[in-house]
C-alpha positions, -999 to +999 in steps of 0.1 A: +406-267+066+402-293+090+384-320+082+347-319+109+352-350+133+314-350+140+288-366+111+265-343+095+239-350+117+259-344+146+265-312+136+230-305+124+223-312+166+249-292+174+240-266+149+203-262+163+216-264+201+239-233+192+210-213+179+190-227+215+171-249+202+153-274+230+162-314+233+122-312+219+120-286+185+150-301+176+139-338+169+103-324+159+128-300+136+149-332+122+118-361+127+134-380+151+135-394+185+141-376+218+166-400+228+180-399+196+194-360+193+201-368+228+225-399+220+239-370+189+248-348+217+260-368+241+283-376+212+295-347+203+302-336+242+323-369+235+347-359+207+346-324+216+365-338+247+340-317+273+321-320+303+287-309+290+257-288+266+273-258+282+310-265+281+301-278+242+284-245+235+312-223+245+339-246+224 
């Protein structure tokens, strides 16, 4: 199995995003700020080489 390019936290945020959670819901669930959630999402988008949240969810 190929190692993930995402950190454990980025994967956690991404999984919640895939589960249709909002930024504020993810922040509440993980006890982090919405800005931190947005930073993690931005990192995921960059690492996956996609153009935005919607495209990241499709990959």
